[in-house]
N, C-alpha and C positions, 0 to 999 in steps of 0.2 A: 612498719613494725614487725621483728619475729619478735621468737617465744621469750631470749635475753633480753631484748629488749623489755618486753613488756613486764617481767621480776622486773628489773631497776626500776621504767616507772611506779610503778606499786609501791618497791621498795619507797623509794622518793613519796608519794602520797605516804605514805604508814608515821613515814620517822615525820613528817609535815603535822602530820594529823595530830600527832602525839606533841609535838613538840606548842603546838598552840592550845592544846587542851594538859601542858603544864604537867605530862609524864612518861615519861622514857620505855613505857608495858606499850605497845599496839601489832595489830596484825590484821590479816585478810585472809578471808575463809575466800577457796572459790568452790562453784557447786566441781561436776565432773561429770564432763561427761556422757559416760559410759554405763552410770550407775547411778542412783538415791544420794547421793556420800557429798558431802564438801569437803577440800584437804586443805589444810592450812599452807599457803602457798609462800608467806610473809610473817616475819613474827618478828619482834625486836623486842628489848632487852629481857626480862624472861621468858615472852612467847616463842624466844627462838630458840629454845630446851625443845620445841614442841613442834617445827617447822615437820609438814610429811603429814602427820597426824589427821586424822578423819571425823567426822560427826556426821549423825545422820537425822534426817528434820523431829525438831523437838529435843535435841539432847542439848543441854548447859547452854551457855546466853545466843548465844549463835543459830544454833537450833530451833530457839525458838523464834529470834528475826526472821531465821528461814522461813516459819511458817506462818506469822503471821503480819511477814513486810511491811515491821513498823520497830522503829526504835525500844530500849528495853536499853533496862538499868536494874543494876541489883547492888545494893549500896555494900554487905557485905557478904563476899563473893563466898568468905570460907567460910562463912556459918552455913550458908545457901543450901539447901538440901536439891540442888538442879545442877549442883554443879559436877563436871567430870573429873572422878578421883585417879580415872589413870595417867591424863595429863601430868606431865613435870612440872613442879616448882612452880602449882600457882597460886599460894598462899598471900591474893588478892586483898583489899578491901572492897572501893567502888569497882566496877566493870559496868559500861555503856558500852555500848553494840548498835551499829546502825546497815538496814540491808544496803547493798548494790544491786539497782536494777536495771536492765536491758528489756525497753517494747513492753515495761509493764513485770517483767519476773523477779524475782531473787535469784540472783547467777550467784552473790556470796554475800558478806558479812566483813565488811572495817570496825573493828574496835580497840578500846584503852581499858588501860584497867591503871589502878593506883594502890599506894602500899596502906592507906588510909582508909577510911571507914566515912561511906555521911555522905557529911556536908559538902555539894558538889554540884553545882547550876544541871538540872539532867535537860534539862529543855535545850541549853544554850552550849552546853558539847553537844547534847544528839543532835541539831542546827547545821554544828562546825561536822559532825561529821558526814550528818547528811550532804556537805556540799563538798567533804573531801569524795565521799562513798561515789556522785555524779561522776566526778574526774577520773573515779576509776575505771568505774564504768566507758564512759567513752574511751579509756582509753586500752578497755579488753573488745571495746566494737570493733577501734579500728587493729587492735588484732587481729583478732576473727575474721576478718575483711580483707588483712597482706596478705594471709595464710590462704582463705580463699582463693584470693588469684594469684597466688603464686602458684598451689595446686590442679588451679587450667592454666596458667603458665604453662605448666608441665604438660600437661594433659593437652595441648595444642603445641608444643614441642615436640609429644612422640606421637602424633598424629604423623607432622608433618614429618617428621622423618620415614613414616612408614612409607607414605607418598612418592617419598624421594625415593627409598628402596622399589618397591610396588613399580613407579617412574623405570627406572634402572632395569629393574628385570624387563619391564616391558620391550625397550630400547633393546635388550641382549636378546631375546626373544623374536626382536623386530627382526634387527641382527643376523641371526641365526635361522631364519625365515626367509631372509632375500636372497641370502647365500646359497641356503638351498636351491630356490628355485630359479638361481641363477647357473645353478651346475645343471638342476635339470632340463630348463633351460636349453646351454650348449650342450650336452648328451643328446640332447633331439634334435640338434641343429649337425651336429656329428653321422648322427643314424641318418639323417634327410642326405649329404654329400656322401657317407659310404653306398646309399641305394641309389645315386644318382651315377657320383664318380667310377673311371674302373682306373685313371691317372693318378699316378701317388704324387705326384706336384699338382694336384687339384688339392688332392685330396688336405695334401699340409698344408698350401698355401690355405685350402677354406676353414682347416679346424684352427691356426697361429688368430686368423684373423678376428677366428669367432669367439675367440682366449681374452684378444684381446680387447674387442667388443662389448663382449660377457660382464665381464668384469674390472674394466677400464683399467687395467693393464694399459700402460706406456712404452715396454719393454716385453716382448714376448720370441723366444724364437725353437727351431725342434732340430736335430743332429738325425742324422737316423747310421746306424753304423753300416762302413762297407770295408770287408774286410779288415785294417786293422788302423782300421781312423775313423772319424765321426765328419762326418757330410751333413751340414748344414744346406737345410732344405726349405725354409720360410725363415727371414725375421721380418719382426716393425719397432719399428722405433730405437734401431742404430745406428751411428752414425758411422761406425768402425767396427766389422764385427771378422771374426776368420773365417774362414770358407770351413777350417776341416780343421782337426787336431787327429795327431796319433795318440792311443788308445792308451798307453800307456800317460801321454801328458793333456788326456781331456778333463782331469778332474781339476787339478793345480790351474789349469790353462779357459776354461773356461768362463764364457763372459760373465757378470754379476748385474 
């Protein structure tokens, strides 16, 4: 459940709670993760004008429910000394609020309000709000679990991507190192041939064979310039190959 889904669920919970409580005004405050404050996340009726408003512990009826962890009713909010004056359109009669709890901690407050004051069965409405508050707390817990799982998945994907990049880097490094080792081995073989052989044909033969063997090439040839021609000295892997080229045609006619 993502944040948008959670807001939809909480909105539905407030609407159902208010309807069963016999009013059109309801709200949910949720505790902020990075501050000792609560923010109104859902508001219906006149509470919709106060979406995003924040309260501190002990502030207003919701702040007191936050502190006490118990439901509370104010019989005539419009004349109550603890009302929050900065909120918009809060000229209510009775207001009843209940805590949202997760693992014993208050994480929010669910409340409803009436235009009329007094004669409401506090216990009945408080019990009703408590049941809906439990549903809201479960939805919040599920959303937090989902968010945590998504964060862990993203972290795992990041680590896997880094491991793949590291493996590719190691593979590239291995390829370069292997190539360098082959080149060094080839140079060693050529030096060895040059140190032993005087006959050029033996040297050309040894160099071509060493190149093919060292790098795994299937076709290798070597030509030597003689006057105005390139003359084949030795080859490996060609079934048909020209033995000589006139120099001006060498580039266009050389075997590929």
